[in-house]
N, C-alpha and C positions, 0 to 999 in steps of 0.2 A: 701691401701697397695701396693706397687708395688710388682708384682711377680718376684722372683729371684730364680735362680735355679744354685748352686755353684756347681763346681768339686772340687772332690779329688783322686790327681794323686800321684803316686810314680813311683820312675826311679832310677835307680841305682846310688850313688857316684860316684864321678870320681876321682883319684888320683891326676889329674893335674888341675882341676877347681872345682869351686862350681858348683854344678847342680842347683841350685835355680837360680843363677846369670845366667846360661847359660837359662834356659826357660825364665827367666824375660826379658834378653837381646831379646829375638826373638819375645815376646808376649807382652811386655808392654812397650815400649817405644814410642817415636813419630812417628817414622819411620813403628813400629809395633803396631798398636793399638788397640789391638784383646780381651786384658782382663787385669783385675787388679789381681796381685798374692800376696800371704803370705806364710811364711812357716808355717809350721803346726807339732808342735815340738811333738813328741811321746818317749815316755820313753823307756829304753829297756825293755821289758815283758817278762816275764817267757815264753820260748818257750814250753819248753816240747819235746816229740818227733814227729817225721814226720808224723807220725801214727794219732797221737792226732788232728796235727795240720790240716789235709787233713779231718778228720770227722769234727772237728770245722767248716771250711770253709763252708760244708755243712748246718751246724746248722746254722751260723750265717746269711747267708740269710734271713732265715725264721724269727728267730729272729729278725733280721732286720726290716722286714716288718710288724711284730707286734709292736714293738718299734715305728715305725714312723706312723703307725693307730693310736696307743693310743694317740699319742702326737696330731695328727690332731684331734682326737675327742674333747679333753681337749679345743683346738683352737676352734673349730665350736662349742661347749658348749658357752664358752666365748662371741661370737659374735652374738649367736643365743639369749643372755640375753639382749645386748644392742641395741640401737637402732643405726642406720648408723651414725647419726650425733656424737653419743658419742662415737664412733668407734676409732678416735684417740686418746681420752683420755684412754681407755682402751686398748693401743697398746700393743702387747705381747712381753714382756719383758722374759731377762735371768741374774740370778743374778744382778737384778737392773739395766739392761742396755738393749739396743736393740739385738735382735739377730745377724745382722751383727757385731755388735763390738764383741760380743762373741766368734762367730766363727774367726773373721778375729785376733783376739788376744788370741786365745785357748792355755791353758794351763792345762796339765792335772791336776786334782783334787786328791792328792794323799790320801788327810783323809778319801776321799769318796771312790774310786776306788785304794786300796794297788798295787802297781804294782809289788808287790814281790809274790803276789795271783798266783796260775795256771790260764792260760788264761779262761779254761771251768769256773772256780769259778767265774772269773768277770763275765764274759757272764751271766751266771746263778743268780748272784746278780742282773744284771741290770734286767733280765728278770723278775726274783722275785718283784721287786721294780716296774716295771712298770704294771704288771700284777695287783698288789694290788692298784695303781693308777686306772687303768682302773674300777677294782671293786667299788672300792669309787666312782667314778665318775656316773658310773651304778644305785647305789643306792641313791646316793644323787640326780641326776639330775630326776630317778623315783619319789622319794618323791615329789620334787618342782614340776614335772607334773602332779602328782596325786592331787595337792593343785590347780592347776590351773583349772585342770577339775571339782574338787568340787566347784569353785568360779563361774566357765563358767555354773555348773549346779544352782547356786542360781541365777546367773542372769537370768536363762530361768524361774525360779520359779516367778520373780518379774517382767516377761515380757508375754507376752500373753493376752488372754480376760480372765473373770472372769471364764470361763468353766475348765481353766487349769491351771491358775495361783494360786500362794500360798495366801493363804486367812487370814495368820496369821496376817498380817497388816490393813487387811479390816475388820475382824469381832473382836469386842469388847465386854469385858467382860459382859456389858449390854444385850447383843444379845443372851446370851447364859444362859440357864437354870441350876445351877449347884447343887440346894439344894432339890431337890425333887426326891423321890423314883419312881415318878409314870409317871412325865413327862420329856418331854426333847425337845429342839430345834432342827431342821432339817434345812439344807439350799439347795435352791433348784435356780439353774441357768434357766432362761427362756428367751428364744428369744424374742426382744424387740417387735416382731410383735405381738407375741404372750402374752403378758403382760396383756389387759385386760382379753382374754380368761381364763388366769390362776387363775385370782382375781375373778372371776366369779363362777369358779369350783374346787378351792383347796380343800375347806371345803367338798367337796364328796371322796376326797380321801379315807379317811377310815372314819370309824363307830365315831372314838374318836379324830376327829382333831378338835381343839378349834377354834372355830369361830373367825372370824375376827383378827385372830392372824397372818396374813401376814403383814410383816414389809419389805418393800424395804430398804438395809442396802446401798447398792451399784450399778452403772451402768456404762457401759461404750458404745462404738458405737456397740456394739452385743447382749450384754445380760444386763438383770437385777440379781440383786442378792436378794433373798428373804430369809427373816427366817419366819418359820411356826411353832407352836408350836402343839405337839401331845403328847397323852398317849402311852408312852413305848411298851405297848403290841401289839399296832396295827400298829409299824414299818415296818413290813416285807407285809402289806396290802398296806402302804401308798408309800412304795417303788415300788412297782409291779404298783402301779397307775402312778407315776412318770414316770417312764419308759415309759408305755404303753402311755402317754400323749408326750411323747418325749422331755421331760423336763430332766434338768442335776441334780442329787442329788450328792451334793459335801460331800464328806465324810471329816469331820472335827472335831478335838479333841482339845477343846480349852487349852492352856498353856499360861499362865500370863508371863512365863519367857522365851517364844519363839518369837522371832521377824526375819523375813527374813531380814530385813534391818541390824540388828545388826549382824545376822551368816556372812552376805557379809561383813560388816565392820570388825568382827575380822578374817574373811579369807584376805582380803586385807591387813590388819597388819600382818599378819602370811606369806603372799606370797612374800611381800615387806622383810621383816627380811629374809626369806630363800634365795629371790633373792641375795641379799647383799653376805649373804652367802657364797652362790654357785657361783658370781664372784670372791669373794676373793680366794676362794677355787681352782677354774680356773686357777687366775692368779699367784697364787703360786706354784701350781703343773705343770703347763705349763712348768715353768721353770725347776723343777727337772725332768719333762720329757726329754726336749730338751738337758738338760744337759747329762742325759743318752743315749741318742740318739746319739749325738754327739762323746762320748765316746766310744760307739758300734761301730761307723763308724771309730775311731781311730784304735780298736782294728780289724776289717777287715782289713782295710788299710795294719796294721802290719801284718795279718796272709798270706794275699795274696802277700806282698811283699816278704817274706821269700819262700814261695813256687815257687814266681817266680823267685827269683835273688838267692836263695840259704843263707847258712850259711858262716861265721857270717854275723850279722845282718848290710847291710850297704846299706842303701836306703834312699831318701830323699823326704819326703811327701810334697806336694805342693797344697795348697787350691787356687782354681782359679775361677773369677767371669767373665765369658764370656759378652763381650759388645754386644749392640743389634746389631742384622743382621752381627756378625764376627765368628759365631759358625764353619761354614764350612771352614772360613780362618785360625782359632786356630785349629782347627781337621789336617789341612794339614802341620803346621807349626810343629806340636808334632808328625805328622808322619814320617816327615823329620827329626825330631830331633832322634826318637827312634824306627824307623823301625828295625833296625837292630836287636832289641831285640825281635822280633817275633818268632824267632828260636831257642831262646837259654833260654828256661826257665830252671831253676835248675833241676826240678823234670818231666819235659817232659809235663809240662800243656801248654795250649795253651793260645793265647792271649784273654783278657777279650773280653765278647760279651756283648752288650748294646744295646738292641734293634735291634737286627739281624747285628750290625756292630761289626768289629773286632779292637782291641785297643792293640799294641804291649807292651803298659804301662798298669800300673795297674789304674781301673778306677772306681772312685764311685760317684754319683752325692746325691747331697742336695738341695733337694727342698724345697724352704722356703714361698711358694704360699699357705698360709692358707685361703685364700677365697672358700667358697662352692662352687661348679659348678653350 
């Protein structure tokens, strides 16, 4: 996805000419090809008192950052789940359309965000909604990641040599004594270089080791796995002898219903199911978060425009997409058009500050680059 950063600006409406057309004629023509522009319609929201607006202005920056970060987390999670070659088919969408189309044809969604509500209520509504999404993402991603860790653990059990790997698919029922109160099978890993010595000495590991009971069950490049039969009451003595000989006694309880292969297969099926569900959740709720974020931007531009230009509400919001390598030229044109506003904020406010630059018009940016750095 190509990195895009939109600008959202506002300037006072003029009694003699259309502010949007003025900006467009100076920035988006064949003679001035600096950007693409769209009107950004915002309804007449419920203003309230000046004190409320000033307090809300401070809160909006924090909420905006939180909502943007949550939206990015959902996008990052989606792209973590799909291969690079599949990311195009899993492109981020908003209301079943691409992000650019949603922004450039933005219309306030009255059903979700009733414009008659006080501004603070709208902001609280958006914040609550996105916090809930962030919590859901954390829970669902945590469950999925735990499953991935469990699958990795099962794969480790299947790997490694006989001294460490899971033995449930190696030791069979015929290797185990299950019907005796006095005797039991134990399993010893023996380095290949010591196998001859082991066969010559294992009968002396304890007083009650069954002679000639050693049976080679499996071997790999490093070890041989032997079953020997002992009387249960001499287990501690045999265990000590095995350790002294520097062999490895494998702790194993036979369970006919347990198979590491079957466990792995079940985990893989569950992982696939959860992955599909999480991808579906991310796609759906990225849209919800992005819609909420865009409406929050609209509220911010509304609040800052009133604080800048005063009442009654009389400003034009414009969405701009700067063309590559044209940012400085676009800034200069906007400065020429609106530089006279720098000292005319309605309530004594200063020009917007963004990355140590001062702008005489209200300015917000919307960075649509959702690739991880």
